[in-house]
C-alpha positions in Angstrom: 4.7 19.0 5.0 7.1 19.2 2.1 9.8 21.8 1.6 7.6 24.2 -0.3 9.6 27.3 0.7 11.9 28.5 -2.1 15.1 29.9 -0.7 16.1 33.2 -2.2 17.7 36.4 -1.0 16.4 40.0 -1.5 18.5 42.9 -0.3 16.6 45.2 2.0 16.1 48.8 1.2 18.5 50.0 3.8 21.2 47.6 2.6 20.7 48.9 -1.0 20.9 52.5 0.1 24.0 51.8 2.2 25.6 50.0 -0.8 24.9 52.9 -3.1 26.1 55.4 -0.6 29.3 53.5 0.2 29.9 52.9 -3.5 29.6 56.7 -4.2 31.9 57.4 -1.3 34.4 54.9 -2.7 34.5 56.8 -6.0 35.9 59.8 -4.2 39.0 57.9 -3.0 42.3 58.4 -4.7 44.0 55.0 -5.3 46.5 54.2 -2.6 48.6 51.2 -1.3 46.8 49.5 1.6 49.1 49.4 4.6 46.5 47.7 6.9 42.9 46.5 6.9 40.8 46.7 10.1 37.3 45.2 10.6 34.9 46.8 13.0 31.4 45.7 14.2 31.9 41.9 14.2 30.0 40.0 17.0 29.7 36.4 15.8 31.1 36.3 12.3 34.7 35.2 12.1 37.1 37.9 10.8 38.5 35.3 8.4 35.1 35.2 6.7 35.3 38.9 5.9 39.0 38.9 4.9 38.4 35.9 2.5 35.6 37.9 0.8 37.7 41.0 0.1 39.1 41.3 -3.4 42.3 43.0 -2.1 45.0 42.3 0.5 47.5 44.4 2.5 50.0 45.8 0.0 47.6 45.9 -2.9 46.5 49.2 -4.5 43.0 50.1 -3.5 40.7 51.8 -6.0 37.0 52.6 -6.4 36.2 49.5 -8.4 37.7 47.2 -5.7 35.7 49.1 -3.0 32.4 48.5 -4.9 33.2 44.9 -5.5 34.1 44.4 -1.8 30.7 45.8 -0.6 28.8 43.7 -3.1 30.6 40.5 -2.0 30.1 41.2 1.7 26.4 41.9 1.2 26.1 38.7 -0.8 27.1 36.7 2.2 23.7 37.4 3.7 25.4 38.0 7.1 25.2 41.8 7.3 22.5 44.4 7.0 25.0 47.3 6.6 28.5 47.4 5.2 30.7 50.5 4.5 34.3 51.2 3.8 36.2 54.0 5.5 39.7 55.3 4.7 42.0 56.5 7.5 45.3 57.5 5.8 46.5 54.3 4.1 44.5 52.1 6.4 41.2 50.7 5.1 38.5 50.2 7.7 35.6 47.8 7.0 32.6 48.6 9.1 29.9 46.1 9.3 26.6 45.7 11.1 25.6 42.0 11.5 22.2 40.7 10.9 20.6 39.4 14.1 20.7 35.6 14.3 17.6 33.5 15.0 17.5 32.3 18.6 14.3 30.2 18.2 11.6 29.4 15.7 8.2 28.7 17.2 4.8 27.9 15.8 1.7 28.8 17.8 -1.8 27.4 17.0 -0.8 24.9 14.4 -2.9 21.8 14.5 -3.2 20.7 10.8 0.6 20.4 10.4 3.0 18.8 12.9 5.3 21.4 14.4 8.4 19.3 14.1 7.8 18.9 10.3 7.3 22.7 10.1 10.5 23.4 11.9 12.4 21.0 9.6 11.0 22.8 6.5 12.1 26.1 7.9 15.5 24.8 8.7 16.0 23.5 5.2 15.4 27.0 3.8 17.5 28.9 6.3 15.1 29.9 9.1 16.6 28.0 12.0 18.3 28.5 15.3 21.7 30.1 14.9 21.0 31.2 11.3 21.1 34.9 10.2 17.6 36.4 10.2 16.3 37.4 6.8 13.1 39.4 6.9 12.4 38.8 3.2 12.7 35.1 3.7 10.4 35.2 6.8 7.8 37.1 4.7 8.0 34.5 2.0 7.6 31.7 4.5 4.5 33.4 6.0 2.9 33.5 2.5 3.8 29.9 1.8 2.3 28.8 5.1 -1.0 30.5 4.1 -0.9 28.8 0.7 -0.5 25.4 2.4 -3.5 26.1 4.6 -5.5 27.0 1.5 -4.5 23.7 0.0 -6.1 22.1 3.1 -9.3 24.1 2.5 -8.6 26.3 5.4 -9.2 29.6 3.6 -9.8 31.6 6.7 -6.4 30.7 8.1 -4.3 33.6 9.2 -0.5 33.6 9.8 1.2 36.5 11.7 5.0 36.6 12.0 6.4 38.2 15.1 10.1 39.1 15.4 11.1 39.6 19.0 14.7 41.0 19.7 16.6 39.2 22.6 20.0 39.7 24.0 23.3 39.4 22.0 21.7 40.6 18.7 19.3 37.7 18.4 15.6 37.4 17.6 12.9 35.0 18.3 10.8 34.2 15.3 7.2 33.2 16.0 4.5 32.2 13.5 1.1 32.7 15.2 -1.5 30.7 13.2 -5.2 31.0 13.5 -6.5 28.1 11.5 -10.2 28.6 11.7 -12.7 26.1 10.3 -12.2 24.4 7.0 -14.3 25.5 4.1 -16.8 22.8 3.1 -18.1 22.1 -0.4 -21.7 23.3 -0.4 -22.7 22.2 -3.8 -21.3 20.7 -7.1 -23.1 21.4 -10.4 -22.4 19.9 -13.8 -24.0 22.2 -16.4 -24.7 20.8 -19.8 -25.0 17.1 -18.9 -28.0 15.5 -20.6 -27.2 11.9 -21.3 -26.7 11.1 -17.6 -28.2 12.5 -14.5 -26.3 15.0 -12.5 -26.4 12.8 -9.4 -25.0 9.9 -11.3 -22.0 12.0 -12.5 -21.5 13.5 -9.0 -21.2 10.0 -7.5 -18.1 9.5 -9.7 -16.3 12.2 -7.9 -13.9 11.9 -5.0 -15.1 15.4 -3.9 -18.6 15.6 -2.5 -20.8 17.7 -0.2 -20.1 15.5 2.8 -21.3 12.3 4.3 -20.9 10.1 7.4 -17.3 9.3 6.6 -16.2 12.8 5.6 -14.5 13.4 8.9 -12.0 10.7 7.8 -11.8 11.1 4.0 -12.1 14.9 4.0 -14.0 14.5 0.7 -15.9 17.7 1.4 -12.7 19.8 1.4 -11.8 21.3 -1.9 -8.3 21.0 -3.4 -7.4 21.7 -7.0 -5.6 18.4 -7.4 -8.7 16.4 -6.4 -10.9 18.5 -8.7 -8.6 17.8 -11.6 -8.7 14.1 -10.8 -12.5 14.2 -10.7 -12.6 16.0 -14.1 -10.4 13.2 -15.6 -12.8 10.6 -14.1 -15.7 12.4 -15.6 -14.0 12.6 -19.0 -13.1 8.9 -18.8 -16.8 8.0 -17.9 -18.1 9.8 -21.1 -15.3 8.4 -23.4 -16.0 4.9 -22.2 -19.7 5.3 -23.2 -19.2 6.5 -26.8 -19.0 10.3 -26.3 -15.8 10.7 -28.2 -15.9 14.5 -28.4 -16.8 15.2 -24.8 -15.0 18.1 -23.3 -15.1 20.3 -20.1 -15.5 23.9 -21.3 -14.9 25.7 -18.0 -14.6 25.3 -14.3 -15.8 27.8 -11.7 -14.9 27.6 -8.0 -16.5 30.2 -5.8 -16.0 30.7 -2.1 -18.4 32.4 0.2 -17.6 35.8 1.8 -17.1 34.2 5.2 -14.7 31.7 3.6 -16.6 28.7 5.0 -18.4 27.2 2.0 -17.4 26.5 -1.6 -19.5 26.1 -4.8 -18.1 24.2 -7.8 -19.6 24.4 -11.3 -18.4 22.4 -14.3 -19.6 23.4 -17.8 -19.5 20.5 -20.2 -20.3 19.7 -23.8 -21.2 16.1 -24.3 -21.2 15.9 -28.0 -22.7 13.0 -30.0 -22.6 9.3 -29.0 -20.5 7.3 -31.5 -20.9 3.6 -32.3 -18.0 1.4 -33.7 -18.8 0.3 -37.2 -15.6 -1.7 -37.8 -12.2 -2.5 -36.4 -9.4 -2.4 -39.0 -5.7 -3.5 -38.6 -3.0 -1.6 -40.5 0.7 -2.1 -40.4 2.9 -5.1 -39.7 1.3 -7.7 -37.6 4.0 -10.4 -38.2 1.6 -12.3 -40.4 -0.5 -13.1 -37.3 -3.5 -10.9 -38.0 -6.0 -13.4 -36.8 -4.2 -13.8 -33.5 -4.2 -10.0 -33.0 -7.9 -9.7 -34.0 -8.8 -12.1 -31.2 -7.3 -9.6 -28.7 -9.6 -6.8 -29.8 -11.9 -6.0 -26.8 -14.2 -3.7 -28.6 -16.6 -5.1 -31.1 -18.5 -3.5 -34.1 -22.0 -2.4 -33.0 -20.9 -1.3 -29.6 -20.5 2.2 -28.3 -16.9 3.6 -28.6 -15.2 2.8 -25.3 -11.9 4.4 -24.6 -11.2 1.9 -21.8 -11.6 -1.0 -24.1 -9.5 0.7 -26.8 -6.7 1.2 -24.2 -7.1 -2.4 -23.2 -6.8 -3.5 -26.8 -3.7 -1.3 -27.3 -2.0 -2.8 -24.3 -2.9 -6.4 -25.3 -1.3 -5.7 -28.8 1.9 -4.4 -27.2 2.0 -7.3 -24.8 1.5 -9.8 -27.7 4.3 -8.1 -29.7 6.4 -8.4 -26.5 5.8 -12.1 -26.3 7.6 -12.4 -29.7 10.5 -10.3 -28.5 9.5 -6.9 -29.9 10.0 -4.7 -26.9 9.7 -1.4 -28.8 6.4 -2.1 -30.7 4.4 1.0 -31.6 0.7 0.6 -31.5 -1.7 3.5 -32.2 -5.5 3.4 -31.9 -6.8 5.9 -34.5 -10.6 6.6 -34.7 -11.9 7.6 -38.1 -15.1 9.5 -37.3 -18.1 9.8 -39.6 -20.2 12.6 -38.0 -23.1 12.2 -40.5 -23.9 8.7 -39.2 -22.3 9.0 -35.7 -20.2 6.0 -36.5 -16.4 5.4 -36.1 -14.0 3.0 -37.6 -11.3 2.0 -35.1 -7.9 1.6 -36.9 -5.2 -0.2 -35.0 -1.9 0.9 -36.5 1.1 -1.2 -35.5 4.8 -1.3 -36.2 6.7 -4.0 -34.3 10.0 -2.1 -34.8 13.0 -4.3 -33.9 13.4 -7.5 -31.9 15.4 -7.0 -28.7 17.6 -8.9 -26.3 17.6 -8.4 -22.6 21.1 -7.3 -21.6 20.6 -7.0 -17.8 18.0 -7.5 -15.2 18.4 -4.8 -12.5 16.7 -4.8 -9.1 16.0 -1.5 -7.2 14.3 -0.6 -4.0 15.3 -3.7 -1.9 17.2 -2.4 1.1 16.6 -5.5 3.1 15.8 -8.3 0.7 18.7 -9.9 -1.1 18.8 -9.6 -4.9 19.0 -13.3 -5.1 15.6 -13.7 -3.5 14.0 -11.6 -6.3 16.2 -12.8 -9.2 15.4 -16.5 -8.5 11.7 -15.8 -9.2 12.5 -14.3 -12.6 11.8 -16.3 -15.7 13.1 -13.6 -18.1 16.9 -14.3 -18.3 19.7 -12.0 -19.2 21.3 -12.4 -22.7 18.1 -13.9 -24.1 15.2 -12.7 -26.3 12.9 -10.2 -24.7 9.6 -12.1 -23.8 6.7 -10.1 -22.5 4.9 -13.2 -21.2 7.9 -14.2 -19.1 8.4 -10.7 -17.7 4.7 -10.6 -16.6 5.1 -14.0 -15.0 8.3 -12.9 -13.3 6.6 -9.8 -11.9 3.7 -11.9 -10.6 6.0 -14.4 -9.0 7.9 -11.6 -7.2 4.6 -10.1 -6.0 3.4 -13.4 -4.7 6.3 -13.6 -2.4 4.4 -11.3 -0.1 7.5 -9.3 0.8 6.6 -6.1 -1.1 3.9 -3.5 -1.1 4.5 -2.7 -4.8 6.3 -4.5 -7.6 6.8 -2.9 -11.0 8.8 -3.8 -14.1 9.9 -1.4 -16.8 12.2 -1.7 -19.8 15.0 0.7 -20.5 16.8 1.4 -23.8 20.5 0.6 -23.9 22.4 3.6 -25.4 24.2 2.7 -28.6 22.6 -0.8 -28.8 19.2 -0.5 -30.5 18.5 -4.2 -30.2 19.1 -4.4 -26.4 17.1 -3.4 -23.4 17.6 -3.6 -19.6 14.8 -4.8 -17.4 14.3 -2.8 -14.2 12.5 -4.4 -11.3 11.3 -1.8 -8.8 10.0 -3.0 -5.4 8.8 -1.3 -2.3 9.4 -3.4 0.7 7.0 -4.0 3.5 7.8 -4.9 7.1 8.4 -8.7 7.0 8.7 -9.1 10.7 5.5 -8.9 12.9 4.2 -9.3 16.3 0.7 -10.5 15.9 -2.3 -10.4 18.3 -5.7 -12.0 18.0 -8.7 -11.7 20.2 -12.2 -12.8 20.6 -15.1 -11.9 22.9 -17.7 -14.4 24.1 -19.8 -15.2 27.1 -17.8 -18.4 27.6 -14.2 -17.2 27.3 -14.8 -13.5 27.8 -11.5 -12.6 26.2 -9.2 -15.0 24.4 -5.8 -14.0 23.2 -3.3 -15.3 20.7 0.2 -14.1 20.1 2.9 -14.8 17.5 6.3 -13.5 16.4 6.9 -14.0 12.7 9.7 -13.2 10.3 8.5 -13.9 6.7 11.8 -12.7 5.2 14.4 -13.6 7.8 17.5 -11.6 7.3 16.4 -10.8 3.7 16.9 -14.5 2.8 13.3 -15.2 1.8 13.1 -17.8 4.6 10.2 -17.9 7.1 10.7 -18.2 10.8 7.8 -18.2 13.2 6.7 -18.6 16.8 3.0 -18.7 17.6 1.6 -18.8 21.1 -2.1 -19.0 21.9 -2.8 -18.0 25.5 -6.5 -18.8 25.6 -7.7 -20.3 28.8 -9.3 -23.2 26.9 -7.2 -23.5 23.7 -3.4 -23.2 24.2 -0.7 -23.7 21.6 3.0 -23.2 21.0 4.1 -23.7 17.3 7.7 -23.2 16.0 7.9 -23.1 12.2 10.6 -22.6 9.5 10.3 -22.6 5.7 13.1 -22.5 3.2 11.4 -21.9 -0.2 14.7 -22.7 -2.1 16.0 -25.7 -0.1 17.5 -26.7 -3.4 18.6 -24.5 -6.3 15.8 -26.1 -8.4 13.2 -24.5 -6.2 12.3 -27.4 -3.9 11.0 -26.0 -0.5 11.4 -27.4 2.9 9.3 -26.7 6.0 9.7 -27.9 9.5 7.1 -27.6 12.3 7.3 -28.4 16.0 4.1 -27.9 18.0 2.4 -28.4 21.3 -1.4 -27.9 21.5 -3.8 -28.3 24.5 -7.5 -27.8 24.6 -9.9 -27.7 27.6 -13.7 -27.6 27.7 -15.6 -24.3 28.3 -16.7 -23.6 31.8 -20.4 -23.8 31.0 -19.8 -27.3 29.5 -18.4 -28.5 32.7 -15.4 -30.8 33.2 -11.7 -30.3 33.5 -10.3 -32.9 31.0 -7.6 -31.9 28.5 -6.5 -33.0 25.0 -2.7 -32.5 24.4 -1.0 -33.0 21.1 2.7 -32.9 20.6 4.5 -33.4 17.4 7.0 -32.4 14.6 6.6 -32.5 10.9 8.8 -32.3 7.8 7.5 -31.3 4.3 9.0 -30.7 0.9 7.4 -28.8 -1.9 8.3 -29.7 -5.5 7.4 -27.2 -8.3 6.0 -29.1 -11.3 5.2 -26.0 -13.2 5.3 -22.2 -12.8 2.0 -22.3 -10.9 1.8 -25.9 -9.5 3.6 -27.3 -6.5 3.3 -30.8 -5.1 4.1 -31.4 -1.4 5.4 -34.6 0.3 5.7 -34.8 4.0 5.8 -36.9 7.2 5.2 -36.2 10.8 5.4 -37.8 14.2 2.7 -37.1 16.7 1.7 -38.1 20.2 -1.8 -37.3 21.5 -2.7 -37.6 25.2 -6.2 -37.5 26.6 -5.9 -36.3 30.1 -9.0 -37.6 31.9 -11.2 -35.4 34.1 -14.8 -34.7 35.0 -17.4 -34.6 32.3 -15.1 -36.0 29.6 -16.9 -36.6 26.3 -18.0 -40.1 25.6 -16.3 -40.1 22.2 -13.0 -39.5 24.0 -13.6 -42.3 26.5 -14.5 -44.7 23.7 -11.4 -43.9 21.8 -9.2 -44.2 25.0 -10.8 -47.5 25.9 -9.7 -49.0 22.6 -6.3 -47.3 22.0 -5.4 -46.0 25.5 -5.2 -42.4 26.7 -2.0 -41.9 24.8 -1.7 -42.7 21.1 1.1 -42.2 18.6 0.8 -41.6 14.8 3.2 -41.1 12.0 1.1 -39.6 9.2 2.3 -39.3 5.7 1.0 -36.4 3.6 0.8 -35.4 0.0 -0.6 -32.2 -1.3 -0.9 -29.9 -4.3 -1.4 -26.2 -4.7 -1.9 -23.9 -7.7 -1.7 -20.1 -7.4 -2.2 -17.6 -10.3 -3.4 -14.7 -8.2 -2.1 -11.3 -9.2 -1.0 -10.7 -5.6 -0.9 -12.5 -2.2 -1.2 -9.3 -0.2 -4.3 -7.8 -1.9 -5.4 -10.1 -4.8 -8.0 -8.7 -7.3 -7.9 -11.5 -9.9 -6.8 -15.1 -10.2 -7.5 -18.5 -8.6 -5.8 -20.2 -5.7 -6.3 -24.0 -5.1 -5.0 -26.2 -2.4 -5.4 -30.0 -1.8 -3.9 -31.9 1.1 -4.2 -35.5 2.0 -3.0 -37.1 5.2 -2.5 -40.9 5.7 -2.0 -42.5 9.0 -0.6 -46.0 8.5 1.9 -46.3 11.3 1.3 -46.2 15.0 -2.0 -46.4 16.9 -4.0 -44.0 14.7 -5.0 -45.4 11.3 -6.9 -43.0 9.1 -7.1 -40.9 6.0 -7.9 -37.2 5.9 -8.3 -34.8 2.9 -8.9 -31.1 2.7 -9.5 -29.0 -0.4 -9.7 -25.2 -0.7 -10.6 -23.1 -3.7 -10.4 -19.3 -3.9 -11.3 -17.0 -6.8 -11.0 -13.3 -7.2 -13.1 -11.6 -10.0 -12.5 -7.9 -10.7 -15.9 -6.2 -11.3 -14.6 -2.6 -11.6 -11.5 -0.7 -10.7 -13.0 -0.3 -7.2 -14.8 -3.6 -6.6 -13.6 -7.2 -6.4 -15.8 -10.3 -5.9 -14.0 -13.0 -3.9 -15.1 -16.6 -3.4 -13.8 -19.2 -1.0 -14.8 -22.8 -0.7 -13.4 -25.4 1.6 -14.3 -29.1 2.1 -12.8 -31.7 4.4 -13.4 -35.4 4.7 -11.9 -38.1 7.1 -12.3 -41.8 7.6 -10.7 -44.5 9.8 -8.9 -47.2 8.0 -10.0 -50.9 8.4 -11.9 -51.4 11.6 -10.3 -48.3 13.2 -12.5 -45.3 14.0 -11.5 -41.9 12.8 -9.4 -40.4 15.6 -11.4 -37.8 17.5 -8.4 -35.5 17.7 -8.2 -35.3 13.9 -11.8 -33.9 13.6 -12.6 -30.8 11.6 -14.0 -27.7 13.3 -16.0 -24.8 12.0 -17.1 -21.4 13.0 -15.4 -18.0 13.3 -12.9 -16.2 11.2 -11.8 -18.3 8.2 -15.1 -20.3 8.4 -18.6 -19.1 9.2 -18.3 -15.8 10.9 -20.7 -14.8 13.6 -20.3 -18.1 15.4 -17.7 -18.7 18.0 -14.4 -20.1 16.7 -14.6 -23.9 16.3 -18.0 -24.4 17.9 -20.0 -25.7 14.9 -20.7 -29.4 14.4 -21.6 -32.5 16.5 -21.7 -32.3 20.3 -21.3 -35.0 22.9 -24.1 -35.9 25.3 -22.4 -33.6 27.7 -22.8 -30.7 25.3 -19.1 -30.5 24.5 -18.1 -29.5 20.9 -16.1 -32.4 19.5 -16.0 -31.5 15.7 -16.4 -34.1 13.0 -14.7 -35.9 10.1 -16.7 -34.0 7.5 -17.1 -30.3 6.8 -17.7 -27.7 4.2 -17.5 -23.8 4.1 -18.6 -21.3 1.4 -17.7 -17.7 1.6 -18.4 -14.8 -0.7 -17.0 -11.2 -0.3 -17.5 -8.0 -2.1 -14.3 -6.0 -1.6 -13.5 -2.4 -2.2 -10.7 0.0 -1.2 -11.2 1.8 2.1 -12.2 5.4 1.4 -9.3 7.7 1.7 -6.8 4.8 1.9 -4.7 6.4 -0.9 -2.0 4.1 -2.3 -2.5 1.5 0.5 -4.2 -1.2 -1.6 -4.3 -3.6 1.4 -6.8 -1.5 3.4 -10.2 -2.8 2.2 -13.8 -2.9 3.2 -15.9 -5.9 2.4 -19.4 -7.3 2.8 -19.8 -11.0 3.1 -22.0 -14.0 3.4 -20.9 -17.3 4.9 -22.4 -20.8 4.8 -21.1 -24.0 6.3 -21.2 -26.7 9.0 -19.3 -29.7 10.4 -20.8 -33.3 10.4 -20.2 -36.4 12.4 -19.0 -39.8 11.1 -22.4 -41.3 10.7 -24.2 -38.1 9.7 -25.1 -37.1 6.1 -24.2 -33.7 4.8 -27.6 -32.0 4.9 -28.0 -28.5 3.6 -30.9 -27.8 5.8 -28.5 -28.1 8.8 -26.0 -25.5 7.6 -25.3 -22.3 9.4 -25.2 -19.0 7.6 -24.4 -15.4 8.3 -24.0 -12.1 6.7 -22.0 -9.1 7.7 -19.3 -6.4 7.0 -15.7 -6.3 7.8 -12.3 -4.6 7.2 -8.9 -6.1 6.2 -5.5 -4.5 6.3 -1.9 -5.5 6.1 -1.0 -3.3 9.1 2.5 -2.6 10.4 2.0 -5.3 13.0 0.6 -8.0 10.7 -2.5 -8.8 8.5 -5.6 -7.6 10.3 -9.1 -8.8 9.7 -12.2 -7.6 11.5 -15.7 -8.8 11.0 -19.1 -8.0 12.3 -21.6 -10.8 11.4 -25.3 -11.5 12.0 -26.3 -15.2 11.8 -29.2 -15.6 9.4 -29.5 -19.3 10.0 -28.8 -20.7 13.5 -30.1 -23.4 15.8 -30.7 -23.8 19.5 -27.4 -24.1 21.4 -25.2 -22.3 18.8 -22.7 -20.0 20.3 -22.9 -16.6 18.7 -20.0 -14.2 18.5 -21.0 -11.1 16.4 -17.7 -9.2 16.6 -14.5 -11.0 15.8 -11.0 -9.8 14.9 -7.6 -11.3 14.4 -4.3 -10.2 13.2 -2.8 -12.9 11.0 -6.0 -14.6 9.7 -6.4 -15.3 6.0 -9.7 -14.9 4.1 
């Protein structure tokens, strides 16, 4: 609860009467030289506080004006409820009666607001332990509390203030709150709507009459702020469909006598629907009219659309910015012909003056070093302002993944009309995380994974990570570090050290184990703003620990190369990323290609993996996301493809609804051994979670997955693919990225391991 209580002092009636009486008494005093000043009635206030407030001292001549001024000053301290001056010969006696102090402030019955927050709010305005008690301020606080409950749609809430005297001139202040039940919205009516059905328009609103999720979103609780936002949404809906003169005439909000239900009625005038007859450019377009015309989103013959007009205006300003005109003025002016219901859209532009960027300032980064942000910037200081470079810089900073929000704004430089400062505002997120993943199945019952990661170690932009998988059948320890700016030119370096061990499931039988140990070094070289090429090498040792029911494929490989084999694979890869965000992308494409070549050691093979992701914004609320991944591997020469390099499919990040890593070929024993070929296709319809507010990372999604894994001698047959559909939730939580999915397989085969509910913290896509 914010500090909504405004601190102000009102004199009580008794204090005012005492002041007038004392002042009148003082008028009757003949001026005299003060020989001594005595103070009577003090209990906790220091005498020095009173003496410092008096406008006279011992030896001064006392008169009526000084007496009145002294009384006013002492009352203004707020420490006394009565003050009077008495004269005994040439001795002045100041008699005071202190206000009681507050011994304790207590809230009884408060559930909607946290009591500690309430106490802090009271303390900030003067109602706190040890402070003088002010009845007027307590009354004001009581009324403000009631107002806050009304803002929560608790119209029946009642607040009673009780002042209880205790020893030593103190009082206990108790606010007894009866919250009652919140008033629910009973109905919403839009009167005057003809072009669209009332139900269509009501579905635009955040406020509603309740639903299955209202307990969380509180969408059936009325607030003026939400209603105003819904009115703006309604207005935008009409303006984007040609109703240029739409207006809301009046709003009525009625509450029932029992204060439990609310009715809302909006009276609207739609006006006529207007169609754009032409788009005309006026002003100075730097001789590039054709280029600017190509940026016009709205076309003649279409209904006037305020959203497209705003989009065109922004595109014009951005285009001027790419030429260095940071102060370009662009105005969209509709010329309306009401006889034909047509409108000519006039785009008036004045580029103003070209500007230099004087400074690039960074704000909001308490942990991340300025250098980490500045090295992503492509708009340099003391150079021409370039809107394209500023946008690219903002996107690069956002793609770091260290910030919840990244914003860039330009600021005028006083006295320098041709200069601007660029302000980068960031809101940091927690870069360190303890991550937990879990799965439920009839085979493993519960499998756990654990990791500690620091994506922005010590604010340097470097990554440090330790991952531990404690599954009974799949164990791993991985230590990783990434320096994204190993060189000042932006070449990155990553180091991985890992130990992985897998065992068969109980119902597969056997107790053999596959253990892989290794270390790798990789460098990433940026070839453009979006493209990076990776070069790397690793050293690996894989041991097949024999046991009962070992797969025949493992025995065949061990018979030829031994139970322990070494490899020194070389890798080359490429990635391209133009997504608008790594945390919660809504547009853009991400691609990744990685090839591995084993030419040294016992294992000789080639292995390639390609991934493609695309995010398509459908509306402000919905995003369509696609993900495709394909893998292929082959042994070199007469060597078979190493079984421990096989691809696996199923689970989060693959085909959800099937147990993690259980798709693909199986041994004669029934063991899942993976394969050298795989493909996965995913599609998601994403939307913000209702009531998530400004947390853009909390999203709901519906999905469909298709994919499978194939053996070395198998053809990729679509009729053998597995498929599933389902719903899920994703969130960049305080302890790491969380992804939860509930899937139902729509294409499955005998022997497939089904796992409908899966969640993991740290999984991507």
